[in-house]
N, C-alpha and C positions, 0 to 999 in steps of 0.2 A: 626930630619931633620935639617941640617945646612942651613944658609942663601942662599948659592948658589943653593942648592937643591930645596929650596922653590921657589926661583926665576925661576928656570928651570921649575918646576911644573906649576907655574902661567903662564909662557909663553906658555907651552903646552896647558893649558886649554883655553887661549885666542886664540891660533891658531885654535883649534878645533871649538870654537864658531864662529870665523871669517869664517871658511870653511862652516859651516852650514848655516850661513846667506848668504854667497856668492852662495851657492847651491840654496837657496830659491829665491834670486834675479835673478839668471840665468834662472831657470825654469820659473819664472814669465815672464821674458822678451822674451825668445825665445822658450819656450815650453819644455816639458819633453824630447822628443827625440833629440832635438838639443842641449840640455845642456850636454856638455861633461865634463869629469873630468879635461881635460886640461884647458878649459875655466873657470871652477870653481876655479881651483888653481890660474890661472892668475888674476881673479877678487879678490881673497883673498890675492894676492901678496905673494904667497908662491910657492915653487917648487912642481912639481907633486910628487916627492919623499916624501915631507912632507905630502902631502895629503894622499898618500898610507900608511904612518906611522900611521895615525889616522883612515883611512877607507880603508880596503884592497880591496874592490870592490865598484863599482858604486852603487849597491843596498844598501850598508851599509850607504853611505852618504845620499842617498834618504830617507832611513828609519829614520835616525837621523833628517833630515830636516822635515819630516812629524811629528815626535814626538814633535819637537820644535814648529812647527806651531800650532798643536792642544793644546799643553800646554799653549801657549801664548793666543790662542783663549779662552781657559777655564778661564784663569786669567782675561781676559777682561770681559767675560760674568759674572763671579762671582762678580767682582768689581761693575759693573753696577747693577746687581741684588741686591747687598747689599744697594746700594744707593736708589733703589726703595723701599726696605723694610724700609729704614730710612726716607723715605719721601722726599728725595732730588731730585729724578727723578720720573716723573709720569709713570704710566703703558703705556701710549701712547709713552712716550719718550723711554721706554724700547723696544717697538716694532720697533721704528725708528732705534734704535741702532742695533738691530738684522738684520734689513733690510740692513743697511749700511755694516755690517760685512759680510753678505752672498750675497752681490752684488759687492764686491770689491776684493782686493788682497787676503785676507784670503780664500775666497771661490774659486777663480779661481785657486789658488795653490793646494788646496785640490782636486779640480775637475781634474786637470792634473794628479795627482798621483793616484786617485781612478780609473780613466778611464784606466790608464796603468795597474793597478793591475788586471783589469778584464781579460786581456789576458796574464798575467804573473803569473802562479800558485805559483812560489816561492816567488815573491814579495807580492802577495796577502796573502799567508800563514803568512808571517812575519808582514804584515801590520794589519791583523785582530786584534791581541791583542792590538796594539797601538790605533786603532780606538775604540775598546771596552772600553779601559780605559777612552777615551774622553767622550763616552756616559755615562759611569758610573758616571763620575764627573759631567756631566750635570744633570743626574737624582738626584744626591745629592743636587745640587743647586735648582732644581725645587721643591724637597720635602720640602725645607725650605722657598720657595718663598711665599707660601700662609700660613696665620695663620691657625692652625688646625680647628678653629671654622668656617672658610670659606670653605676650601676644604681639605680633608685628603690627605696625601702624594701621594697616587696612582692617585687620580683624578687630583692633581696639575701637576704631571708628564705627564699625558695624554694631558691636556690642553696646556701646554707649549711645549710639543713635537709636537703638532699640529701646533703651531706657527712656530717652526723650519722647519717643513715639508713644510709649506707654503712659507717661505722666501727662503728656499733651492730650491724648484721647480721654483720659480720666478727667482732666480739667474741663473739657467740653461737656462731659456727662454731668458735672456738678451743677450746671445751669438748671437742669430739669430733674436731677436726682440728688437731692440733698441728703445723702446717706453716709455719714462719716465712717460707720462701721464697715460698710461695703468696701470703701476705698482703702481703709486700714488693712483689711485682709489681703487685698491685692498688693499693696506696698510691702507688707511683711513677707508675702510669698516671693516677691521679686528680690527683696533683700537677701533671702536665703538662696535664691538661684544665681544671682549675679556673680558671687565669688566662684561658683562652679563654671560659669562661662569664661571668666577671665583667667582662672588658674586651676581648672579642673576638668574632669571627664566630659562634662556637658559641652564645653567649648571645643575640646578635642574632637568630639563627635560631629559638631556642626561644621568645623573647618577641615574635616578629614579630606585628604586629597588635594588641599591647596598647597601651593609652594611656600606661602607665607613671606614672599620676598617683597611685596608691595608696601 
């Protein structure tokens, strides 16, 4: 590939990335239904023809945006989980990070797209494998999060997915219940409970009778 071709390829990649970020920005600001391809192209400072060159249909750019969103979320979670394992961030700090992630832009964007997929069978069918990869990546992070002598992988996945379910459910509540004090009480309570689940009697009680070999 000559220099001109490489430059053209790089411009094409950069345009595609700019369109995806513009789609995320547009959906976040105006909502899924109001985010048109015309506005996405304008935000990215490209023609609608250029957008259609990369994404033939609106669903294509939405799917690419969802994939980018979840991949970025996975990278953030893995980076912070590694810092917890390395002793740079406390377990309480990790819970705080998850709460901020699932009560902000990342969560509201995913909520917009997931809600739309509920009534759009084609979008849902295409989105399911994307979301599945996200959860598989998270399960991999969770499996490595606890030392094996503390909790085997399957138990670690259960405990940390409980944490995700908590912050995700609270994130939904924030839409119609803007009450920071209420959420702070719940987060602080979970911070106190989580160490007992990972390395204490609460976890022993929950998993009593399991072989712990998975």
